[in-house]
Steps between C-alpha positions, in 0.01 A plus 500: 500500500628842425519802726356824358492850634136612513419816307203702630389592846158337465647168390753498790223562751267243342760220504609595854143452622454171318822347636467633858141374529624157404730506805273551810751331728744780425271788397192463712449861610268681261641843581850379421393347168336824393810698601723274295268519199501879518877534553604249229343717230802733516778248556721294267324162502586167342261214418498138406176488309207514738683284746757713686622859547770700669493883548799718590517824692810705444574688824824675400729481197689218666225311698180328404243262650299207386177675590271209434538159346264210452485169320172302475526217753456216253818622331723532809830321486518527118772777501257783395587699810872448444464609136307811609775592752761446240319724249460772772869482581599532132266802467654661810862430412442663159407814700806474731289409809725339756265388777170311498272445801183309560266512797313189621331377814756450772578168665377607844150436375486135407350441155581203277430692176731791591767256622504371137512862377806579719670180381431597140654846542803355674546253209505810275783645698315729741629534857261576798600833633247608764158414630295819547199509732221752444557575137204278390326497834579310819385164363717515185866529567697606184823327413729714286722295267776642286722406207795669324468507126 
């Protein structure tokens, strides 16, 4: 399957909503889904057909974030996520970005789905940097993971 950068704000938002709604174990908060759908409209976003997406947020000329990423659950462990991260890294390196971060649910809140997410990002070369409490509310600790490009 090929990775394509999505042209058009409406298409980025549409696909984001389709993919995130297919992942209720990860994206089960309606307010959060709507926020991602809105924000993705203005962000560089990559797709694998209707099955997966990754959006980037460039924070500074040298630092970016995987803002949101999702792969339909029936396609997990088929390397779509790895391919999306690789495409994002290629895009960022071409723009001389040096650091990439991702935020995910921290390990102090036990969750088997997010344990898999953290392992995935570690397999892509991300290092856990800090668990932040309060950023997403008291019940959702945020683990900040980073990677040098």
